[in-house]
C-alpha positions in Angstrom: -0.1 -0.3 0.0 1.5 3.1 -1.0 0.5 6.3 0.8 3.3 8.8 1.2 2.8 11.4 4.2 0.0 9.4 6.0 0.0 10.7 9.7 -2.1 9.1 12.1 -3.2 10.5 15.7 -6.3 10.8 17.8 -8.4 13.3 17.9 -9.1 14.3 21.8 -12.9 14.7 21.0 -13.6 12.7 18.3 -12.2 9.1 18.6 -12.2 7.5 14.7 -10.9 4.3 13.2 -9.5 4.0 9.8 -10.4 0.9 7.7 -8.6 -0.1 4.3 -10.6 -1.7 1.6 -10.5 -2.0 -1.8 -7.9 0.9 -2.5 -9.8 2.9 -0.2 -9.3 4.3 3.2 -12.4 4.5 5.3 -13.1 6.9 8.5 -15.2 5.3 11.0 -16.9 7.2 14.4 -18.9 5.7 16.6 -19.9 2.9 13.8 -20.5 5.3 11.3 -18.2 6.2 8.1 -17.7 9.8 8.1 -15.6 9.6 5.2 -14.2 7.9 2.2 -11.0 8.7 0.2 -9.5 7.0 -2.9 -5.6 5.7 -1.7 -4.5 7.5 -5.1 -6.1 11.2 -3.9 -4.3 11.0 -0.1 -1.2 13.2 -0.1 -1.6 13.0 3.8 -3.7 12.6 6.7 -2.6 14.7 10.1 -5.1 14.2 13.1 -4.6 16.8 15.9 -2.5 14.7 18.8 -4.4 13.2 22.4 -3.5 12.2 25.3 -5.5 9.1 24.7 -4.0 5.6 25.1 -4.0 3.0 21.8 -6.6 0.1 22.8 -7.9 -2.8 20.6 -10.6 -1.1 18.7 -7.8 0.0 15.6 -7.9 -3.2 13.2 -4.5 -4.9 12.6 -3.9 -4.8 8.6 -1.5 -7.7 8.3 -4.0 -9.6 10.0 -7.0 -9.3 7.5 -5.4 -9.0 3.8 -7.9 -10.6 2.3 -11.4 -9.2 0.4 -13.9 -12.1 -0.2 -12.9 -13.3 -3.1 -9.5 -14.0 -1.7 -10.5 -15.6 1.4 -12.9 -17.6 -0.8 -10.1 -19.3 -2.9 -8.2 -20.2 0.0 -11.0 -22.4 1.4 -10.3 -26.4 -0.3 -13.4 -27.8 1.7 -15.4 -27.4 5.1 -17.6 -29.2 7.1 -20.1 -28.6 9.9 -19.8 -28.9 13.3 -23.6 -30.1 13.4 -25.9 -30.7 15.9 -22.9 -29.4 18.5 -22.8 -26.0 19.5 -26.6 -25.4 18.1 -27.6 -28.1 20.3 -30.6 -26.8 22.8 -33.1 -28.2 25.3 -35.6 -25.3 24.5 -34.6 -22.8 26.9 -34.9 -24.0 30.2 -31.7 -25.8 30.8 -33.1 -28.5 33.0 -32.1 -31.5 31.2 -29.3 -30.3 28.8 -27.1 -27.4 30.5 -24.1 -27.7 28.4 -25.4 -26.8 25.3 -23.4 -29.0 23.3 -24.0 -32.5 24.0 -28.0 -32.2 24.1 -27.9 -33.9 20.3 -26.4 -36.9 21.2 -22.4 -35.2 20.3 -19.5 -35.4 22.2 -18.4 -32.5 23.5 -15.5 -30.9 21.0 -11.7 -31.1 21.4 -8.7 -30.7 19.6 -8.2 -33.8 18.4 -11.8 -33.8 16.6 -10.5 -30.5 14.6 -7.4 -32.3 13.8 -9.1 -35.3 12.2 -11.1 -32.9 10.2 -8.0 -31.6 8.7 -6.1 -34.7 8.4 -9.2 -35.9 6.2 -8.4 -32.8 3.9 -11.0 -30.3 5.5 -9.9 -26.8 5.8 -12.6 -24.9 6.9 -15.8 -25.8 9.7 -18.6 -23.8 10.0 -19.5 -23.8 13.7 -23.0 -23.4 14.1 -23.8 -21.8 17.3 -26.6 -20.7 19.6 -26.9 -17.9 21.9 -30.4 -17.1 22.6 -30.8 -19.7 24.6 -27.5 -18.9 26.5 -28.6 -15.8 28.1 -28.8 -15.0 31.7 -31.6 -16.3 33.1 -33.8 -12.8 34.0 -31.7 -10.6 31.9 -33.8 -8.0 29.7 -30.3 -6.9 28.1 -29.3 -10.4 26.5 -26.6 -10.7 28.5 -24.8 -14.2 27.3 -23.2 -16.4 29.8 -19.8 -16.2 30.3 -19.1 -19.6 30.5 -20.9 -20.3 27.1 -19.1 -18.0 25.3 -15.8 -19.0 27.1 -16.7 -22.4 25.7 -17.8 -21.6 22.0 -14.3 -19.4 22.2 -12.4 -22.4 22.7 -13.9 -24.3 19.7 -12.8 -21.4 18.1 -9.3 -21.9 19.1 -9.2 -25.4 18.1 -9.8 -24.3 14.1 -8.0 -21.4 14.0 -5.3 -22.8 15.5 -5.0 -25.3 13.5 -4.5 -22.9 10.8 -8.0 -23.8 9.4 -10.7 -21.4 9.0 -14.0 -20.7 11.3 -17.8 -19.7 10.5 -19.0 -18.4 13.6 -23.3 -18.2 13.2 -26.0 -17.7 15.3 -27.9 -20.5 14.1 -31.7 -22.2 14.6 -31.5 -21.1 18.2 -35.5 -22.2 18.8 -36.1 -20.0 15.9 -36.0 -16.8 17.9 -35.1 -14.8 14.3 -35.4 -17.1 11.6 -39.3 -17.6 12.5 -40.1 -14.3 13.0 -39.7 -12.1 10.1 -42.6 -10.0 10.0 -43.6 -6.5 10.8 -44.6 -7.1 14.3 -41.8 -8.7 15.4 -39.1 -6.5 13.6 -37.9 -3.9 16.4 -38.1 -7.1 18.7 -35.8 -9.3 17.2 -33.4 -6.5 16.0 -33.1 -5.4 19.0 -31.7 -9.1 20.2 -29.7 -9.4 16.9 -28.3 -6.5 17.9 -27.3 -6.7 21.5 -26.0 -10.7 20.7 -23.5 -9.3 18.3 -22.7 -6.9 20.3 -20.8 -9.1 22.7 -20.0 -11.9 20.3 -18.2 -9.0 18.2 -16.4 -7.6 21.0 -15.2 -11.2 21.9 -13.9 -11.8 18.7 -12.9 -8.4 17.3 -9.1 -9.1 17.9 -9.1 -12.5 15.6 -7.7 -12.3 12.7 -8.8 -13.4 9.1 -9.4 -17.0 9.9 -12.6 -16.4 11.6 -15.6 -15.3 9.4 -19.2 -13.8 10.8 -22.4 -15.0 9.8 -25.4 -13.2 10.2 -28.0 -16.0 10.9 -28.8 -19.4 9.4 -32.2 -20.2 7.3 -34.3 -17.2 8.2 -37.5 -18.1 7.3 -38.7 -15.4 4.9 -41.8 -17.2 3.5 -43.2 -18.8 6.4 -46.8 -19.6 6.2 -46.4 -17.4 3.3 -47.4 -19.6 -0.2 -44.5 -20.5 -2.6 -42.7 -18.2 -4.6 -43.3 -20.4 -7.4 -44.7 -18.1 -10.0 -46.6 -20.8 -11.4 -48.8 -21.3 -8.4 -50.5 -17.9 -9.7 -49.4 -15.4 -6.3 -51.9 -12.7 -6.3 -50.3 -9.1 -5.9 -51.2 -9.0 -2.1 -48.9 -12.1 -1.6 -46.7 -10.7 -3.5 -46.5 -7.9 -1.4 -46.6 -9.4 1.7 -43.5 -11.8 0.8 -41.7 -8.4 -0.5 -42.2 -6.8 2.5 -41.0 -9.8 4.9 -37.8 -9.3 2.4 -37.6 -6.1 4.0 -37.8 -6.8 7.3 -35.3 -9.9 6.8 -32.5 -7.1 5.0 -33.2 -5.2 8.2 -31.9 -8.1 10.4 -28.7 -8.2 8.4 -28.3 -5.1 8.4 -28.1 -4.8 12.3 -25.8 -7.2 12.2 -23.3 -5.7 9.6 -23.6 -2.1 11.6 -22.9 -3.9 15.1 -20.0 -5.4 13.8 -18.0 -2.8 12.1 -19.2 -0.5 14.9 -17.5 -2.7 17.2 -13.4 -2.2 16.0 -10.5 -4.1 16.0 -10.3 -6.1 12.9 -14.0 -6.4 12.8 -13.6 -3.3 10.4 -12.2 -5.2 7.8 -13.3 -9.0 8.9 -15.4 -10.9 6.2 -19.2 -11.9 6.4 -21.5 -13.9 5.4 -25.2 -12.7 4.8 -28.0 -15.6 4.2 -30.6 -16.0 1.3 -34.2 -15.8 2.3 -34.7 -19.8 3.8 -30.8 -20.2 2.4 -33.0 -21.6 -0.7 -31.1 -21.0 -4.2 -34.7 -20.3 -5.8 -35.7 -17.9 -2.9 -32.1 -15.9 -3.1 -32.9 -15.1 -6.7 -36.4 -13.8 -5.6 -35.9 -11.6 -3.7 -33.0 -9.3 -2.2 -31.9 -9.2 0.8 -28.5 -8.2 0.9 -27.8 -4.8 3.3 -25.5 -2.3 2.4 -21.8 -2.3 3.7 -19.4 0.6 3.7 -16.6 -1.6 3.7 -16.6 -2.9 0.4 -15.4 -6.3 -1.2 -15.5 -8.2 2.3 -19.0 -10.0 1.9 -20.1 -13.5 0.8 -23.7 -14.9 0.4 -24.8 -18.1 1.6 -27.0 -21.0 0.6 -28.1 -24.5 1.2 -28.6 -27.9 -1.1 -30.9 -30.4 0.1 -33.0 -31.8 -3.5 -35.7 -33.6 -1.2 -36.4 -36.5 -2.5 -32.9 -37.9 -2.6 -31.0 -35.9 0.0 -34.0 -35.7 3.0 -36.7 -38.0 1.7 -37.1 -40.8 4.2 -39.8 -43.4 2.8 -42.1 -42.9 -0.2 -44.9 -41.1 -0.6 -47.9 -40.7 -3.1 -46.2 -38.1 -5.3 -42.6 -39.7 -5.5 -40.5 -43.0 -4.2 -38.0 -41.8 -1.9 -34.5 -41.6 -4.1 -31.6 -43.7 -2.3 -29.8 -43.6 -5.8 -27.8 -41.1 -7.8 -26.0 -39.6 -11.0 -26.1 -40.3 -14.7 -23.6 -43.5 -13.8 -25.0 -47.2 -15.2 -24.7 -48.3 -11.9 -26.8 -45.9 -10.2 -29.3 -45.7 -12.7 -33.1 -47.4 -13.0 -32.4 -49.4 -9.9 -36.3 -51.1 -8.8 -36.9 -52.1 -5.5 -40.6 -53.6 -4.7 -41.6 -52.2 -8.1 -40.4 -48.5 -7.7 -37.7 -47.0 -9.4 -35.5 -45.8 -6.4 -33.2 -43.8 -8.4 -33.1 -40.3 -9.6 -33.9 -40.0 -13.1 -31.0 -38.4 -15.5 -32.4 -35.0 -16.7 -35.3 -34.6 -13.8 -35.5 -32.9 -10.6 -32.5 -32.9 -8.3 -30.5 -34.8 -10.9 -27.3 -34.0 -12.3 -28.6 -31.9 -14.6 -30.3 -30.0 -11.9 -27.3 -29.5 -9.4 -25.3 -27.9 -12.7 -28.6 -25.6 -13.5 -28.9 -24.0 -10.0 -25.0 -23.6 -9.4 -24.6 -21.6 -12.2 -27.5 -19.6 -11.9 -26.0 -18.6 -8.4 -22.8 -17.9 -10.2 -24.7 -15.7 -12.8 -26.5 -13.4 -9.7 -24.2 -13.5 -7.2 -20.7 -14.3 -8.0 -20.6 -12.7 -11.4 -23.8 -10.2 -11.1 -23.0 -8.7 -7.3 -19.5 -10.0 -6.7 -19.8 -12.1 -4.3 -18.8 -15.4 -3.3 -21.3 -17.7 -2.3 -21.0 -19.9 0.5 -22.8 -23.4 0.1 -23.3 -23.9 3.8 -24.8 -26.7 4.3 -24.8 -29.6 1.6 -25.1 -34.0 2.5 -27.6 -36.9 1.9 -28.9 -38.6 5.1 -27.8 -41.7 6.7 -30.3 -44.9 5.2 -30.3 -48.2 6.0 -31.4 -50.2 3.3 -30.5 -53.4 4.7 -33.7 -54.9 4.4 -33.9 -54.9 0.6 -31.1 -57.1 0.4 -29.2 -57.6 -2.7 -29.0 -56.1 -5.9 -29.3 -58.0 -9.1 -25.5 -58.0 -9.7 -24.8 -59.5 -5.4 -24.0 -56.1 -4.7 -25.8 -55.0 -1.6 -28.4 -52.0 -2.2 -26.7 -50.6 1.1 -23.5 -50.5 -0.9 -24.9 -49.4 -3.6 -26.3 -46.2 -1.6 -23.3 -45.3 -0.3 -21.6 -45.4 -3.6 -23.7 -43.3 -5.0 -23.7 -41.0 -2.1 -19.8 -40.6 -2.8 -20.4 -39.7 -6.1 -23.0 -37.4 -5.5 -20.5 -35.4 -3.0 -17.8 -35.3 -5.3 -20.2 -33.9 -8.2 -21.7 -31.1 -5.7 -18.1 -30.2 -4.5 -16.7 -30.2 -8.0 -19.9 -28.3 -9.6 -19.6 -25.8 -6.7 -16.2 -24.8 -7.1 -16.6 -24.3 -10.8 -19.4 -21.7 -10.0 -17.5 -20.1 -6.9 -19.7 -21.9 -4.4 -17.6 -22.9 -1.2 -19.1 -26.3 0.0 -19.7 -27.2 3.8 -20.5 -30.7 4.4 -23.5 -31.2 7.0 -22.2 -33.7 9.2 -23.6 -34.6 12.8 -22.8 -37.2 15.0 -22.0 -40.5 13.6 -22.8 -39.6 10.2 -18.8 -39.7 9.1 -17.2 -39.2 12.1 -17.3 -41.2 15.7 -18.5 -38.6 17.8 -21.3 -39.8 19.3 -21.7 -39.1 23.0 -20.5 -42.3 24.8 -20.1 -44.2 22.0 -17.3 -46.2 23.6 -14.5 -45.7 21.4 -13.1 -42.6 22.7 -12.0 -41.2 19.5 -13.6 -39.2 16.4 -12.4 -42.2 13.8 -14.2 -42.4 10.2 -17.3 -44.4 10.5 -16.8 -47.9 9.3 -17.5 -48.0 5.5 -17.9 -44.0 5.0 -13.8 -43.1 4.0 -15.8 -43.7 0.3 -17.5 -40.6 1.4 -14.5 -38.2 2.2 -12.6 -39.6 -0.9 -15.5 -38.1 -3.0 -15.6 -34.9 -1.3 -11.9 -34.2 -1.4 -11.9 -35.5 -4.7 -14.7 -33.3 -6.3 -12.9 -30.5 -4.2 -9.6 -31.1 -6.1 -11.2 -31.1 -9.4 -12.9 -28.0 -8.9 -11.8 -24.6 -10.1 -12.8 -21.5 -8.2 -13.7 -19.0 -11.0 -12.2 -15.9 -9.0 
């Protein structure tokens, strides 16, 4: 950065912070940008000296060199610490006071993160509850110190391994994501501000390995109808959804404003904004992006769960559950009990569908808005197909399912990265890693038979190339 004659001191009456991004200098006063200047236009800046001592409110430029695209390029493959720090017993704390093992997970330690790294991941998304961890009786949304310290320790496990950490406010009993309405707007914004003030302040001196995410899956539509235009939305319905989009934008704006105002490295921290429902179609239809005076430090987030293959547990009248995926002969036209349980080539949720969805995000956000996209969650749920026995080839249906799932993970990672989406596997206790509470093994090893899933992820991540 070639800026000659730049002299800095603190004004006695107005405390100003400087942040640098996109060849600009931003001057902040009490969380508000009061000026921005092109570096090439600056000859010198002189502030009157004061007796005020330096503190941790100043950004360390050396800690935060990467804008969003540069940082995105550094993420090879990501994984979620799912069903762990976001697990909740429903606000009362009676049966699961630690807030971490409520949904079957072991408590996280450094060995788990080392195992992630050894598998090839270099980024961990940490879904986290906060609202459920407010001090009892607190009307100021004071987060319990024991919880803040525990979350910080888990973040440290990640960044100490030179891995990237995404820290969010997750579902948390739906206090935000189920209340995107005018009636709840002020109340939710008050909580969003109070919680992020505490989180941002606690982590403001962390370097760029830590990324903040505003929310999880903000439910824009709620009980509103589908956004599918073929459903024939009325003008009133469209107006209601658009109004909700503005409410969601306000929640994201509160997040941005609080993070930037907290000072320290948060002035340049990369942040992530979630699309409505983190759904691709909704994100393309409704703009919920807030304004950030610091340019080039924002990412966007969607999730990806093609339902009949990724999540559907049993057959329905309108579709069988799909257990086999991909335009590969081994996985096509597999009929069990008279029903085709393969995703049809060219059909909904097949290879062409994945490519179409990811290309749409590239066009609208990566190319159109200059934002890298975090694919914050993708997975295919575990299924036990042992009762079906073997295919006519002699291979068990369970083995076919696992091989097909590995191929899907390979495909999704490759296509995501090729389109500027940074993939994060949704992983829960016992899915790929032995991290079930009281599982008996005492370690975090890979579940028997699941290494092929990791191999698929890493092959796809290696083959895929970001377009930035």
